[in-house]
C-alpha positions as CSV (number, residue, x, y, z in Angstrom):
1,X,-43.0,25.3,-58.8
2,X,-42.2,21.9,-60.6
3,X,-43.6,23.4,-63.5
4,X,-41.5,26.4,-63.3
5,X,-38.2,24.2,-63.2
6,X,-39.5,22.2,-66.3
7,X,-40.0,25.1,-68.1
8,X,-36.4,26.2,-67.3
9,X,-34.8,22.9,-68.2
10,X,-36.7,23.1,-71.6
11,X,-35.2,26.7,-71.8
12,X,-31.9,25.4,-71.0
13,X,-32.1,22.6,-73.9
14,X,-33.0,25.2,-76.5
15,X,-30.2,27.6,-75.3
16,X,-30.0,30.8,-73.6
17,X,-28.7,33.1,-76.4
18,X,-28.8,36.8,-75.8
19,X,-27.4,37.7,-79.2
20,X,-29.3,40.1,-81.3
21,X,-31.1,38.8,-84.3
22,X,-33.7,39.7,-86.8
23,X,-36.2,37.6,-88.7
24,X,-34.2,37.7,-91.7
25,X,-31.1,35.8,-89.5
26,X,-33.5,32.9,-89.1
27,X,-32.5,31.0,-92.5
28,X,-32.9,27.3,-91.8
29,X,-36.1,25.4,-90.6
30,X,-34.0,24.6,-87.3
31,X,-33.4,28.1,-86.5
32,X,-36.7,29.1,-87.1
33,X,-38.1,26.1,-84.9
34,X,-35.3,26.9,-82.0
35,X,-36.8,30.5,-81.8
36,X,-40.2,29.7,-81.9
37,X,-39.6,27.1,-79.1
38,X,-38.1,29.7,-77.2
39,X,-40.7,32.2,-77.7
40,X,-43.5,29.6,-76.8
41,X,-41.6,28.5,-73.6
42,X,-41.2,32.3,-72.8
43,X,-44.9,33.0,-72.9
44,X,-45.5,30.1,-70.6
45,X,-43.0,31.0,-68.3
46,X,-43.5,34.4,-67.5
47,X,-47.1,34.3,-66.0
48,X,-45.4,31.2,-63.7
49,X,-42.6,33.3,-62.6
50,X,-44.8,36.1,-61.7
51,X,-46.8,33.6,-59.4
52,X,-44.0,32.4,-58.0
53,X,-42.6,35.8,-57.2
54,X,-39.0,34.7,-57.8
55,X,-35.8,36.8,-58.2
56,X,-35.4,36.4,-62.0
57,X,-32.0,37.8,-62.2
58,X,-30.7,35.0,-59.8
59,X,-32.5,32.3,-61.3
60,X,-31.3,33.2,-64.7
61,X,-28.0,33.5,-63.4
62,X,-27.8,30.0,-62.3
63,X,-29.7,28.9,-65.4
64,X,-26.6,30.4,-67.6
65,X,-23.9,28.8,-65.3
66,X,-25.7,25.2,-66.1
67,X,-26.2,25.8,-69.8
68,X,-22.7,26.9,-70.4
69,X,-21.2,24.0,-68.3
70,X,-19.9,26.1,-65.5
71,X,-21.3,24.1,-62.6
72,X,-18.2,24.8,-60.5
73,X,-19.6,28.1,-60.2
74,X,-22.7,27.0,-58.6
75,X,-23.3,28.5,-55.1
76,X,-25.5,25.2,-53.9
77,X,-25.0,21.7,-54.6
78,X,-28.4,19.9,-55.4
79,X,-29.4,19.1,-51.6
80,X,-29.1,22.8,-50.6
81,X,-31.1,23.7,-53.9
82,X,-34.0,20.9,-53.0
83,X,-34.3,22.4,-49.4
84,X,-34.4,25.9,-50.7
85,X,-37.0,25.4,-53.3
86,X,-39.2,23.1,-51.0
87,X,-39.1,25.9,-47.9
88,X,-40.0,28.5,-50.3
89,X,-42.7,26.5,-52.1
90,X,-44.3,25.8,-48.3
91,X,-44.3,29.5,-47.7
92,X,-46.0,30.2,-51.0
93,X,-48.6,27.6,-50.3
94,X,-49.3,29.0,-46.6
95,X,-49.5,32.6,-48.1
96,X,-51.8,31.7,-50.7
97,X,-54.0,29.7,-48.2
98,X,-54.0,32.4,-45.9
99,X,-55.1,34.8,-48.6
100,X,-57.6,32.3,-49.6
101,X,-59.1,32.1,-46.2
102,X,-59.3,36.0,-46.1
103,X,-61.2,36.0,-49.4
104,X,-63.7,33.3,-48.3
105,X,-64.3,35.1,-44.7
106,X,-64.7,38.6,-46.6
107,X,-67.0,36.8,-49.3
108,X,-69.1,35.1,-46.6
109,X,-69.8,38.7,-44.8
110,X,-70.8,40.3,-48.0
111,X,-73.2,37.4,-48.6
112,X,-74.7,37.8,-45.1
113,X,-75.0,41.6,-45.5
114,X,-76.5,41.7,-49.1
115,X,-79.4,39.0,-47.6
116,X,-80.0,41.2,-44.6
117,X,-80.5,44.3,-46.5
118,X,-82.4,42.7,-49.4
119,X,-84.7,41.4,-47.1
120,X,-86.1,44.5,-46.4
121,X,-86.6,45.8,-49.6
122,X,-90.0,46.2,-50.8
123,X,-91.4,43.4,-52.9
124,X,-88.8,40.9,-51.4
125,X,-90.1,37.7,-49.9
126,X,-88.1,35.6,-47.4
127,X,-88.8,31.9,-47.5
128,X,-88.4,29.8,-44.4
129,X,-85.6,28.1,-46.0
130,X,-83.5,31.4,-46.3
131,X,-84.1,31.9,-50.1
132,X,-85.1,35.3,-51.0
133,X,-87.3,36.2,-54.3
134,X,-88.8,39.5,-55.9
135,X,-91.1,39.2,-58.8
136,X,-89.7,41.6,-61.7
137,X,-92.2,40.9,-64.3
138,X,-95.5,38.5,-65.1
139,X,-98.2,37.5,-63.1
140,X,-98.7,33.9,-60.8
141,X,-100.7,31.5,-62.2
142,X,-101.8,28.2,-61.0
143,X,-99.3,26.0,-63.2
144,X,-95.7,25.3,-61.6
145,X,-92.9,23.3,-62.4
146,X,-92.4,19.8,-60.3
147,X,-88.9,18.2,-59.7
148,X,-89.6,15.9,-62.7
149,X,-90.2,18.5,-65.1
150,X,-87.7,20.3,-67.4
151,X,-88.4,23.9,-68.0
152,X,-86.9,26.3,-70.6
153,X,-85.5,29.7,-69.2
154,X,-83.5,32.8,-69.5
155,X,-81.2,33.5,-66.6
156,X,-78.4,36.0,-65.7
157,X,-76.3,34.8,-62.2
158,X,-74.0,37.2,-60.4
159,X,-71.9,37.6,-57.2
160,X,-72.9,40.3,-54.6
161,X,-70.2,42.4,-56.1
162,X,-71.4,42.1,-59.6
163,X,-69.1,39.5,-61.0
164,X,-70.9,37.6,-63.5
165,X,-71.0,33.6,-62.9
166,X,-73.2,32.1,-65.5
167,X,-75.6,33.8,-68.4
168,X,-77.9,32.5,-70.8
169,X,-78.9,36.2,-72.0
170,X,-76.6,36.2,-75.1
171,X,-77.9,32.8,-76.4
172,X,-80.5,32.9,-79.1
173,X,-82.7,30.0,-77.3
174,X,-83.7,29.7,-73.6
175,X,-81.7,27.0,-71.7
176,X,-83.3,23.7,-71.4
177,X,-83.2,22.9,-67.5
178,X,-84.0,19.8,-65.6
179,X,-85.4,21.3,-62.5
180,X,-84.3,18.2,-60.2
181,X,-80.6,18.9,-61.5
182,X,-80.0,22.3,-60.2
183,X,-78.8,23.9,-56.9
184,X,-81.6,23.5,-54.2
185,X,-82.1,27.6,-54.5
186,X,-82.9,27.2,-58.2
187,X,-84.9,24.3,-57.3
188,X,-87.3,26.0,-54.6
189,X,-87.8,29.0,-56.8
190,X,-88.6,27.2,-60.1
191,X,-91.5,25.3,-58.2
192,X,-93.3,28.5,-57.2
193,X,-92.8,30.3,-60.8
194,X,-95.4,30.2,-63.4
195,X,-94.6,30.6,-67.1
196,X,-94.0,34.1,-68.1
197,X,-92.8,35.1,-64.7
198,X,-89.1,36.8,-64.2
199,X,-87.8,36.6,-60.6
200,X,-84.8,37.9,-59.1
201,X,-83.6,35.2,-56.5
202,X,-80.8,35.6,-53.8
203,X,-79.7,32.3,-52.9
204,X,-77.8,32.0,-49.5
205,X,-75.0,29.7,-49.7
206,X,-76.3,26.4,-47.9
207,X,-78.9,26.6,-50.9
208,X,-76.2,26.9,-53.5
209,X,-72.6,25.7,-53.7
210,X,-72.0,26.0,-49.6
211,X,-69.0,25.4,-48.1
212,X,-67.3,23.8,-51.3
213,X,-67.7,26.7,-53.7
214,X,-67.5,26.0,-57.7
215,X,-64.7,26.8,-59.7
216,X,-62.5,30.0,-59.5
217,X,-65.2,32.4,-59.1
218,X,-67.6,31.0,-56.7
219,X,-65.7,30.8,-53.4
220,X,-66.8,28.7,-50.3
221,X,-69.9,30.2,-48.5
222,X,-70.9,32.6,-51.6
223,X,-74.6,34.0,-51.9
224,X,-75.7,34.2,-55.3
225,X,-77.9,36.5,-57.3
226,X,-80.1,35.3,-60.3
227,X,-82.5,36.8,-62.6
228,X,-84.5,34.0,-63.7
229,X,-87.2,34.0,-66.6
230,X,-89.4,31.1,-66.6
231,X,-90.1,30.6,-70.4
232,X,-91.8,27.4,-70.6
233,X,-92.6,24.3,-68.7
234,X,-92.1,20.8,-70.4
235,X,-93.8,18.3,-68.2
236,X,-92.1,14.9,-67.9
237,X,-93.1,12.4,-70.6
């Protein structure tokens, strides 16, 4: 909300003209810069207004009165305005939090359903930890990475709905990955794999990002799906 009002103030400083102009009318550097600043601020303001769900007509009506110096026409004093914005901001925060909690609950349910259905698929192994894996190609060998090793691997990660969260498939070279630095689900899977194998693993939340989630895509309690190809084991030292 504060960002929105900062943008509104900048618009007011730059001027709120509605006269029709063409590019040829912008003759001086000042005019060109003024137009450019207005354009840039407008581009930043539009998504903020959409997120805040304000009545733009009323907002610009009040802004115009301030810009024109017609403060005696304002319908609120500063205290009333602050109370109005604070109250509305609290409503927005509460609404967004409720929506987030609903998304988290739905996300958790989707993950649990995936784990349950995937466990019954032929070729899928469910480990004691809850990690599930399926060998897509390659053969098991005697050599496996340890926590102290680094591996070269290609991978593609998604959420249960197919949203891509990370992938190395478009890179020319496989990723260099220190085993001990990745999430627990990855650590467990890598230490069971052999060079040349490709697995699909389904990682329950407690072996991934748990109750915290990560970034905008990975909500709390997210189940993750990764296809991992172990290209090479590079032992420590």
